C-alpha positions in Angstrom: 3.0 21.3 -0.6 1.0 21.4 -3.9 -0.3 17.9 -3.4 -1.2 18.5 0.2 -3.3 21.4 -0.9 -4.9 19.3 -3.7 -5.7 16.4 -1.3 -6.9 18.9 1.3 -9.2 20.4 -1.4 -10.5 17.0 -2.3 -11.3 16.3 1.3 -13.3 19.5 1.6 -15.9 17.8 -0.6 -16.6 15.2 2.1 -15.8 11.7 3.0 -17.9 10.2 0.2 -16.0 12.0 -2.6 -12.7 11.5 -0.9 -13.5 7.7 -0.7 -14.3 7.6 -4.4 -11.0 9.3 -5.1 -9.2 6.9 -2.8 -10.8 4.0 -4.6 -9.4 5.1 -7.9 -5.9 5.4 -6.4 -6.1 2.0 -4.8 -7.6 0.3 -7.8 -4.8 1.8 -10.0 -2.2 0.6 -7.6 -3.7 -2.9 -7.4 -3.9 -3.2 -11.2 -0.2 -2.3 -11.5 0.8 -4.8 -8.8 -1.4 -7.5 -10.3 0.3 -6.9 -13.7 3.7 -7.2 -11.9 2.8 -10.5 -10.2 1.1 -11.9 -13.4 4.1 -11.0 -15.6 6.6 -12.2 -13.0 5.2 -15.6 -12.0 5.9 -17.3 -15.4 9.6 -16.3 -15.3 10.3 -17.2 -11.7 13.5 -19.3 -11.4 12.9 -21.7 -8.4 16.6 -22.1 -7.7 16.7 -18.5 -6.5 14.7 -19.4 -3.4 17.5 -21.6 -2.1 19.5 -18.4 -1.3 16.6 -17.0 0.7 17.1 -19.2 3.7 20.9 -19.6 3.4 21.6 -17.4 6.4 18.6 -18.6 8.5 15.4 -17.0 9.4 16.8 -14.0 11.3 17.0 -11.7 8.3 13.4 -12.5 7.2 12.0 -12.0 10.7 13.8 -8.7 11.2 12.5 -7.5 7.8 9.0 -8.5 8.9 9.1 -5.8 11.6 9.7 -3.2 8.9 6.9 -4.4 6.8 4.5 -4.2 9.7 4.4 -0.4 9.2 2.4 -1.0 6.0 -0.5 -2.3 8.1 -0.8 0.9 10.2 -3.3 2.3 7.8 -5.9 0.0 9.3 -6.0 2.2 12.4 -7.3 5.1 10.2 -10.5 3.3 9.8 -11.6 4.0 13.3 -11.4 7.8 12.8 -13.9 7.6 9.9 -16.3 5.1 11.5 -19.2 7.5 11.7 -19.0 8.0 7.9 -19.4 4.3 7.2 -22.8 2.8 6.6 -23.6 -0.2 8.9 -20.2 0.2 10.7 -20.8 -2.9 12.9 -20.7 -5.1 9.8 -18.6 -3.1 7.3 -15.7 -2.0 9.5 -14.6 -5.6 10.5 -15.3 -6.8 6.9 -13.3 -3.9 5.4 -10.4 -4.4 7.8 -10.3 -8.1 7.1 -10.4 -7.6 3.3 -7.8 -4.8 3.4 -5.5 -6.9 5.6 -6.0 -10.0 3.4 -5.3 -8.0 0.2 -2.1 -6.5 1.6 -0.9 -9.9 2.8 -1.6 -11.6 -0.5 0.0 -8.7 -2.5 3.1 -8.6 -0.3 3.6 -12.4 -0.4 3.1 -12.7 -4.2 5.2 -9.6 -4.9 8.0 -10.9 -2.8 7.8 -14.3 -4.4 8.2 -12.6 -7.8 11.1 -10.4 -6.7 13.0 -13.2 -5.1 12.2 -15.6 -8.0 13.4 -13.3 -10.8 16.3 -11.4 -9.4 19.7 -12.7 -8.2 20.2 -12.3 -4.5 23.1 -9.9 -5.0 21.0 -7.6 -7.2 18.1 -7.7 -4.9 20.3 -7.0 -1.9 21.8 -3.8 -3.4 18.6 -2.5 -5.1 17.4 0.8 -3.7 13.9 0.1 -5.1 13.7 -3.7 -5.5 10.2 -3.7 -7.0 11.2 -1.3 -9.7 14.4 -3.3 -10.3 12.4 -6.5 -10.6 9.9 -4.9 -13.0 12.9 -3.6 -15.0 14.2 -7.1 -15.2 10.8 -8.2 -16.5 10.2 -5.7 -19.3 13.0 -3.2 -19.3 12.9 0.5 -18.4 9.1 0.6 -19.0 8.7 -1.7 -16.0 10.7 0.6 -13.7 8.6 3.5 -14.9 5.3 1.5 -14.2 6.4 0.6 -10.7 7.4 4.2 -10.1 3.9 5.2 -11.0 2.7 2.5 -8.5 4.8 4.0 -5.8 3.4 7.4 -6.5 -0.1 6.1 -6.3 0.7 4.4 -3.0 2.1 7.7 -1.6 -0.9 9.6 -2.8 -3.3 7.0 -1.3 -1.5 7.2 2.1 -1.6 11.1 2.0 -5.2 11.2 1.0 -6.2 8.7 3.8 -4.1 10.5 6.3 -5.8 13.9 5.6 -9.2 12.3 5.7 -8.4 10.5 9.0 -6.8 13.5 10.6 -9.6 15.8 9.8 -12.1 13.7 11.7 -10.6 14.3 15.1 -11.1 18.2 15.1 -14.6 17.6 13.6 -15.6 15.4 16.5 -14.0 17.7 19.1 -15.9 20.7 17.7 -19.2 18.8 17.7 -18.5 18.0 21.4 -17.7 21.6 22.1 -14.1 20.8 23.0 -12.8 22.7 20.0 -14.1 25.9 18.4 -16.5 25.1 15.6 
């Protein structure tokens, strides 16, 4: 509840200030994930990938459906379109760059996780990214990835509040909702 109030208060300052705050959250998250990938790639053990397809493609394809949820944030862009300068150009560009970034980070992150952890450990890990980071640098790695998860949650919450606030704003402007 405390964080909902904090994010709500930040959003009261307007979309521009909220966007700046959002940028800090996302940059922090991306820096941590870049560290994870950069630290993990040199210690990847290629033989670990043989286990990946041992049971066929079904498990990978079924997991892809769960990962799809991560791309839902793209729909939030439409609700803030009127706040964006040159939306005809910047919305498609932003959506493409966001999608490309997420795809690259997911692919590289998964390559690192699969490449450094035994399949049994990865299969039973409640937080596989933190488990992989712990395998890389010890307990500090798990703490760093926990911070990344918190930044991701904060980013989603902040974007959700910004996006949700735009619908009543538009309705009140159109006299469909009390101003």
